[in-house]
N, C-alpha and C positions, 0 to 999 in steps of 0.2 A: 351392518349396513342396512338395518330396517328402515332407518329414516331416508327420506327422499330429500333432505337437504343437508349442507355441511355443518357438522357440529363442532364444537371445540375439541371434542374428543378425537377428532380426525387429525389433529394437529399435535397430539400428545406422544407420539412415538410408540404407542402400545398397540393392542389389538386391532382398534379401529383404524389406526393409521394404515397397518399392514393390509387390512382388508380393503381400504380406499386404494392404495397402490396396486393391489392385486386386481382389484374389479375394474378400475378406471384406466390405469397407465399402463401396467405392465404388459398386458396382451396387445394393446394398440400400438406400442412403441417397441415391441419385441424385435430384438436382433442380437447376434452373438456378443456384441461388445456390452450390450446393456443387461442382457438377461441374467448374469450372474448377481446382479444387484449389490456390488461390492461399494465401498466408500469412494472409489475412483475408477474410471475405466483406463485401459492401457491401450495406447493408440501407437500404431506404426505408420508414420507418414512416409509417402513416396519422395522421391528426390525433389528438390526445390526449396524455396523459402516459404515459411508459414505466413499467413494472412489471418489475422485474429481480431474479431469485433464483438463488442458487447452491446446489448439494448434492452430497454425496458419498455413494455407496452402497456398503456392505461387507457386505452380508446373508449369513448362513451358515445353511443351505446356499444355493447360488447359484440352485437350481432348487427349487420347492416347489409344492404344489398351489395353482392359481389363478394362477401366474405365475412369473417368474424375475427376476434382478438387472436384466436388460435392460428388461422392460416396467416393473418397478418404479421404475427410474430415469426414464423418461419420465412415468409417472403421478405421482410425487412431485413432479417439478419443474413439471409442468403445474399441479399442485393448488397449490402455493406461489405461483405467479404469479397464478391466477384468484382467490385468496382476497382480493385487493385489489380485485376487480371487473374485472380485467383480461381482455382476450381474448387468450389465449397464441397466439403467432406463431411463434417461432423458438426452437430449442435449439441448444447446443453440447454435444458430449460428448468427454470425455477417458478413455481406457482405461489402466489399470495391469494389464499382464498377467505373470502369473508363469510362468516358464520351466517348460516341461512341461505347461501347460494344453492340453487336448484342443482340436484345430482344430474337431472336430465340435460340441463344447460351445460353443465361441466363435461358431461359426456360428448355432446354436440361439439364442443369446442377442441377436446382432445381428439376426437376423430377426425375433424378438420385438419388439425396439426399434422396427424399421421398422414393423411392424404397428401397434403402440401409437401412434407419431407420427401414422401415417395417420388411425387412428380418431379421434385427438383434433384432427385439422386443424392440426397444427403441422409444421414443416419443420426438419430438422437441417441446419445451415448451416456448421458448422465443427467440426472434431473433431482429436484427437491420440492418439497410441498410444506407450506406453512399455513396455519389458519389463525386468523385474527378475529376479535369480536365485532359484533355488529357496529356498523358505523365507523369502524377502524380502517376500512378500505371501501372500494366501489365495486362489489361483486368479486372481481378477479384481476389481478395484476400478473404480467408474465415476464420474467427477466430471462435473456438468452445470451448464449456465447456461441458464436460460429467460428469454425476454423477450417481454413482451405490452404491449399499449396499453389504458389506462384511458379510457373515455368522459369527455368534459368533463362536469362537474357531478356526478360521481359520486365519492364519499369514504367509503371503509370502512376501519376499522382497529381495533386493540385498545383504542385510547384512547376509543373513541365509544360504549362501553356506558354506558346511562343508566338510572337508577331507573325501574321501570315496565315495562321491556323484558321481553320473553319469550325464554327460551333454548329452542332446538330442537336435534336431532340428526337427522341424515338417514337413520340406521339403526343396527343393533346394534353394540355396542361391543366390542373385543378380538378380533376374528375373525383379524386378521394375527398378532398376536403369539402367540396360541395355536396357529395353524397352523405358524409358524415353530417353536415349542418343540416340538410333537408330532413334526415332521419330523426336527428335529435329534436329539431324544432316542429316537426309534424307538417312539413310543408307539402301542399298537395300539388303535385306538378302533373300537366298533362302528359309530358314525355318522361319515361322512365329513367332514372339515373343508378349507376352502379359504380362500386369502387374499381379502380383499375388494379389493384392489389394482385401481385403476380411475382414469381421469381424469375429473374433476368439472367441467370447464368447460362442458359442456352442461347439467348440473343447475344451476350457478350462473347461467348466463344465463337459463334458465326462470324461477329464483326471482327475479332482478332484474327481469325483464320484469313479474312478477305483483305485486312489492311494492317501493314506492319508500322504505319505511321500514327497510330492512335497515341495521343499524349496524356490525355486525361479522361477518365470516367466518374461520374458523379450521379447518385440518384437524388433528385430535388424533392426531398421529404418536408420537414418542417421548415417553413420559410419560403418554400416554393422554388421557382426558378430564378426569381431575381436575387434572393438571398444566397443561393448557391452560387450563381455566377460572381456575385461580390466577393465570396470567399475565395474563389479561384483567383480573380482578378488581384485581390490583395496578396495572396500567397505568391502567385507568379510575378507580380510587380507588372502587370500589363493592364491595358484597357480592352474592354469588350464591346463591340458595337453590334446592335441588333437591328432586325428589321420586323417591326410589330406585325406587319401583314404577312410575314412568313411564319409567325408562330402558331401551331395549330392549337385551337381552343374549340371544344365541342359547343355547338349553338345552344344547347340547353344551359350548360355551365355558364356560358357567357351571359344568358339572360337572367339567370340567378343572381350573378354578379351584378349585373345593372340594376336589378330590382332592389338588392341589398346594400348597394354601394361598396362592393367588395372588388379586389383586383385579382383576376385568375393567375397572375405571375407571381403572387405570394401565397397561393393556396398549395396545400400539400398534394403529393403524388406518391403512390407506393408501387407502381408498376412501370416507371418511365425513367429513362437515363438521359443525361447530357453527355455528349461526345464531344471532344476537342481533338481535332485531327489535323495532320498536316495538310495545307491547303490543296495540294495537288491530288489528294487521295479523298477529297470531299465526296465526289460522285461515287466512288467506289464504295465509301462508308455508308452512303445513303442507300446504294442498291442493296448492300447486305442487310441493313436495317428492315428495309421494306420487304425483303424475301422473307423474313421470319413472322409468324403469327402475332407477336407482340410488337412489331414494329411497322405495321402496315401505314401508319399515318406519320412516319418519320419526315422530318424536314431539315433543310440547311437553314438556320435563323440568323447567322452573323458571322462576324469574323473577329479575331484578336488583333488588336493595334498595339503600338509601342507606347502611346501616351494618349491621355493622362493616366499614369499608372493607378491602378487601383479603382477605376470608375468603370461603371457599366452604363452605357448610353444607348437610347432607342430612338430610332426614326419612326415617328408614328404614321398611322394610316393617313392622316389628313395633312402630312407633309411637314409636320414640326418635329421638335426634339424633346425627349425625356430623360432624365437622370433616374435610373432605377437604383435606389439606394438599399441598404439592409433593411429588413423588416424591423420596424419599430413597434414594440409591444407584441401581443398575442391575441389577433382577432378571432381565432378559432381554437380555443383550448381543448385539450384531450383528444386529438385527432390521430394519435398513433401511440 
């Protein structure tokens, strides 16, 4: 480990590989399930059904205001698991490292992952590291798998939205996407921006404890609010009607979007959720979300209608109407 950068030797499986694992990963991710460093961890799940999700993170830049690719990988995976109402328990992580990656940068990323996992109450139980040559990756890619347990009797899913349901969001839209764009393009903004990247399992637990009428939870990551709601509308065969003036958007995010011709409703979020809840419980859900530190700007933004099935429609601030379709193309590549 005399080198201060990643070498191809670190991926060869020999002495350098073992030294890399021992120096960078093993101590920071240490727990009884991982410490034996066997080929597989042995897990004993509590009663309930398993919720499993996998994701791969390729964000550019790998460090940004509000986090880095390591904390983002934990947050994003935890959030995917808990959107089915599960309590996230375990994570696996796989690293693809480019030759020449700074050991100091890798250490920062791994430490951030360890902190994020501890804060979310999850344990990293297995991992893998591969090294590729210069130019064959972009610094570091991270693949994850998250496992959680859904309590008996709880069923959430994109197919369960019903006419009369209320649509809520837990906070402002587009913060992560604009932060990544500003950082990558070197935009000098008068007001600071930072990603909303965060683990939402605590927020979800509080919401479900307060409301038994939650039907759908989703985190609007790639494609943003509009694309995610289109997925829900299509899967449930319902229409979703929104009020533009009710959707929270940070003024700085709105300003950047107006400057660059972007739409905040299509930008990625990494610490916000969409909640579709029985209409009579909308206020209870809103109160529960706002009581949590990650839901202070929560809002009721619309409702579910019977028809036209599969369509998302928005009443604009100026009194007109607008169809929000699926995202076409990818205006902000490499945001997660």
